N, C-alpha and C positions, 0 to 999 in steps of 0.2 A: 458972274465973278468968282464967287464960293466954287465950283466946279474948278477952277482953272486954280485957285488956291490951294484946295485940296491936292489936285495932282504935283503941282509944284513942291509939296511942302513932303511928298513920297519922295519924288525925285532926290530934294536937299537931303534926305537921310543917308542915300547913299552915296552923296558925292564921295566917299572918301574907303571905296574898299579896301578889302585889307587880305592877303593870302591867308593870315591866319585864322580868318573866320571860319565859322563850322562850314565842314567838304560834305559832300554826297558821297553815294558810293563811285570808288573809283571809274571814270568813263573809259579806262583801258581794259574793264573785265567785260565788254561787250562785246560778242561773239565777232562782229563787223567792224571793230572799232580799228581806225587806221592812225597809228601815230606821223605827224607831221613836223620834225624837230622835237624840241625837248618842250614847248609849252600848246601845241595845239594836237589835241584829237580831234577827230572826225568819226562820228558815227551814222551813217545811213540806217533807213528805214525804209519798208516797202509794205503794203499790204493788197492784196486782189481779195474782192468776196464779189461774188455771185449768186443771188438769192432768184429763183422761181415762187412767184407768188401767186395764189388763185382764191378768189374770193365771189360771194354772190351776187356783187354790186352794193352794200351797205344800205339797201333803201327798202328792204323789206317787202319787194315789189318781184313779178316774174320776168325772167327772160333778161335778166341786166347780168350777167354773170361776166366777172371781169381775170384773165391772167394773162403776166407778161413774165421775162426775167428782167430784173434790173443787177446792176453790176456798179461797185466802188473800186478804185483804183488809188492808192496814195503813193508818195515818195515823198519822203523825209530827209533831211540832213542837218544835224545836230553837231555845233562845232564848239569842244569847250577849251578855252583860253587862258593861261595863266594860273591855271587852277581856283578862279574865283569869277568868269565872265564865259557865259552861254549863248550862243545865237542857235534860234531853230525857224528853220523853214520846211513847211509841208503843204505839197500840192496834192489835189485830189480832182479826179474824173468819174461825176456821175451819169449815167446813162441808162436807159434799156434799150435792150437788142433790137435791133431795126426801127429805131425814132429818126436814126439819119436819112434825109430826103434821096441820097447818092450814095454810092461803094466809093465813089471819089469826094465826098461831102469833104471840107475843109474847116468848117466853122465847129470850134469846140464850145457849144453852148454849155455844157455842164463841167468844161473846168476853172476850179479856182483855186485861191491861196486859203485854203483851210486853215492852216496857222501860220503865225511869224512875229517873233518876238525875241527880243533881247532881253537876258537873265543877270544880277549882278549880286552876287554873295556878300553881304556886307558886314561891316562889324558887329557885334554881340548877337552875334549866328540869325541876324536879319536876311531876307532873301527879297529882291525887288526884280517884276517881271513887267515891262511894258511891251505894248503890243497886240495882235490876236492872237486870241489862247480859250481854252478849253478849261471851263471849272466846274467841279464837282464840291456840294457842300451834302455832308452826311450819306443820307441814302437817296439822293435826289429826288426828292419828295418834292422840292421848290426849286433847287438848281440843279442842272445836269447837263451831260453835254450828248443825249439824245443818239446815242452812238447805234439804236436799232433802224431809225432811218439810214439812207445812204448817206445823206448830205451831212448828216450831224450835225451839231450847233458848237458856234464859236463866237467868243464878244472882241470888242475892241478897247484897249485901256489900260489901266495900270495896276499891280496888284502887287501887293507888300506881305510879307510873310515873316511870322517868326516864331521859335521853339523854343521850351525851355523848361526845366520842371515837371515834364508830362502835359506840359499844354504847348498847342499848336494854336495860333492865331491869325488872322487874314483880314486884311483890311484891301477893299477895291473900288474904284469907279471905272465904269463901263458908258461908254457913248453908244446907245441903241440905234439912234437916228440924228444926222444932221440938216439941220434947216437950208446950209447952204454946201454940200459935200465938195465941190470942185474948188482948186486953189484959185482960180480966176473968176469966181462968180459963176453962177448958174443961168441959166434962161427963166424966162417971168415963170413963176408958179403962180397955180390957183391959190387963192390965199386957203382956201379951205382944206387944203395938202399941207400947208407950211408946217411943221413941226420940230420940235427938239427934245428927243426922249433922252433920259440918263436912268442910269441904274448904279445904287450904291451898297455897300456891305460892310457886314463886319459880323466875325463868326469866330470863335472859340470853342476848343474841344481840347476835354483831359481825357487821356487813355490809358492812364497807367493801371487802374484798378479793373480786374478780369469781369466782375458782376454786375460794375456799374461804370460806362464810359458815356458821360452827358457834354453836350452841346449847347450853347446858346447864340442866336444869331436875331442880327437886326437889318434888316433890308429896305431900302428906301428907293420908290420909282416915281420917273415925274414923265410930262406928256403936256409941252407948252399949249398944243393947240387946245386939248380938250380939257384944261387948265386939271388935270390928274395929279394929286399929290396922295403917294399912298405909301404906308408903312405897313411890312409884314415882319412882327418879331413871335419868338417862342422858343420852344425845349425840344430838345433830338436826344432819347437815351437809348443804348444797348448794352449786353451784355450777358454774359453766361454764368449764372447764379450756381449751378450744377453740372457735373458731367453732362453733356449730351442736351439741357438745357439751354435756349435762347429765348430772346424777347428784346421788343422793338418798342420804341414809345415815342409819340410825334403829338406833339400840341402848339397849335401855333393860332395868333391873332390877328388881324387885318383892320386897320383904321384907316381914313383919308377922306378923301374931297374930290368932285369931277365935276365940271358944266361951269355954268354962270348964271346970275342972275335966276330966272324962276325954274331953270333945269339944273339949277346943284341940287346935288346928293351928297349926302353923308355914308361912307362906310363903316359898317359894322360887323366882321364875318369872323368864321371861325374854322380851323380844320383840326380832327382830332382823329390820331389812327394807334390801334393797340395789334401788336403781332408776336405770337409766342410760336415757339415749334419745339419737338423733342426729337432725339436721333436714338435707337434702340440699339443698343452694343452687340446685336446678333448679325448673321450674312447677311450682305448687301443694304448694312446701315438704312433700313428702311425709316422714314422721317414724318411726322404729322404736324401740322402746322393749320391754325387758324387765327383768323382776322377779321375786327371789323372795324371800318372807315365810315367818317363822315365828314364832307365836303358840304358845310352850310349854304341854304339856297334863301330866295327871297320869294315870299307867296304873296305879295302885296306890290302892287306895281303904282299902287295908287300916291303913295307918298313920298317925300325924299330923304329914307332909307334907305341904302341897298344894303342887304345881308348875305349875297352870293359872293363866295372866297373864291380868287384868283388863283390860280395854283403856279403863276407867273413861268418859270421857264423851268418845268417839272420835265421828267423822263415819266411819262404816266403811262408809257407800255409795260413799263415793271407791275404796276399795280393795278388798274382797273380792267383787265383782261386784255390777253393778247391780239384779241381781234380788234383791239382799238377804237371799240365806238366811242370811247370818251376819252380820246388822245387831248383833247381841247377843253378845258374846264373852266370857266363855266359856258363858254359856245354851245358844247355839244348835250348840255343837259338846261338848254334855253333858259338858265338862271335860275333853276329850282334846286339846284343843289345835285348832290347825291351820297347814297348811302352803299354800301357795299360790304357783305357778310359773306364770308367763306372761309374755303379751305384748303390744304393741299398736301400731297401723298407722293413724296419720291422714292427713290429706289433707285442704289448703284451696284447691280449684280457683279460690275466689273471696274476694275480701276479708271477703265478706259469707255465705259456705258454709262450714263444718266437716264433714269427716267423721272417724268415729273407730272402728275395729273392736279389741277386747278377746278375748283366749284365757286364761281361766281353769284349772288345774289343780290340784284341791283335792284334799288327804287330810288325814287326823288327824295331829296330831304324836306321838300315843300309839297304838299299837293297842289297840281295843276290840276285845275278847273275849266274846261272846254264844253260850251255849252250846258252848263249847269251837270255834267257830268264829273265827277272828282276823280282824278287818274295819280297812282300812286306808283305802283310795279311798274316796274322797266321791264325785266326779263330776267333769263339764267344762262349764265354760259360755261360750257366744259372745256378746258383748254387741256390738251396733251402734247409734250415734247418730249424729242428723245435726243440726247446730246451725245456725238461720239467723236472725244479728240484723240485723232490718229497719233499724234504725236504734240508736241508744245509748239511745231510751226502750223499743221493743219489741222483744221477742224472740220467738219459736218456734223449737221442738225436737222432735223426737220420736224414739223409741228403742224396740230390741228385743232382747229375749234369751232363749238356749234353753238349760234347763240339763238335761244328759243326766246322770242319775242311776245310781249303782251301788248296792249293796248298804247300803252302810256308809254313808251317809244316810238311805234310806230307814227303818232301825231307829233314828234318832233321835225320828221321826214315827210309830213304833210299828207300822208294817208289816213291815218286813225283808221285803221285794220283792227278788226278783232279775229279776221283769219289768217293773218299774215303770215306765210312760211318761215320755217327754220330757217337761219342762216348760216352758210359754211364760212370756214376762213381755211387756208393752209399752205405751209411754204416749206422747200426744201433750199439750205444754205450750206455753199463750200468757201470756205476760205483760208489763205495762206497769210502768215503774218511775221514777219522778221523784224 
């Protein structure tokens, strides 16, 4: 009832769209725009991206190397109507080369509708979007579109956005999983698998000050099967207090409950992240950056308190090493949390060329004790990426990473080796976007 009332209230706000409402940039300025009469503008979009990826198996064992070529093809169409309404559909196909069983295969397993929504610009500068859509909050520490993965991420639901006096606010409700997703009823399901999952959010950002651009957010997600009721809230801020100097700060708390009866647990967790960088005003614009990030973990599994922070729908590829050993937190840290201390050096010797090198030191946030042995350090990762944007349409890039494991990370994969070999990871990617 509450979810339906929220969705209905958001829609009612925009029942009277007005051509006088705040308008975005003129859609006719798009290079592929096509006008159909006075009130309709069509804007097609397309993307093709191919990526060769190779790594050592991700399990710190010998002889498990992997390499493949993956590709993503997208085709989208945006229709702007009457100056205040928009419809957008984006279809994508994701596949690896050679995955088809035959050269005459006609089953498109990787074909999907990535986005499909209607958008109305309402009175008083409000915007309402209904349907399947991407969403990004701040730096994607908690909610992002995960564009690094070929399939990426999108949500089904309703979003309401408003702007004014330097503020931008968004409220949304997304249905993550439906107990009965078919319109005429589904076949009998295993009761253990029947679940409804929802995700609500409120996000407000102020962007008028160059030296301080803060955001406040509150997120709430539920799962009917596990009885999870979880709230995530906190602060994000970034700014440029001086020429060449930038900083980022994030602090989030997470509370809630899950389970039932004797298995019921209370959640109390946090995430803190601090980053800063300085760009030297010399040839190549060399930039030095450093960071400290802690995702809280749970060191005591015998009580009913869970201290493991869940990064929800983050784009963790941006933060915890490009080799993606910690893409899914807390699962990839066994719930013991993560501390990442590191730095970056980047250089842009030409406008069309950028080099960056990252160094990470990873450790558990809580000690992992196995057979009386206390494990803390996970390992070190060195990343190097070269980006070569040929023009605004064509982009080429490649990267390499080496992960030097300690015993703490090998125990996550069941090996618990002190002599595990270094893992490598590398890619070469080319893309065209219009």
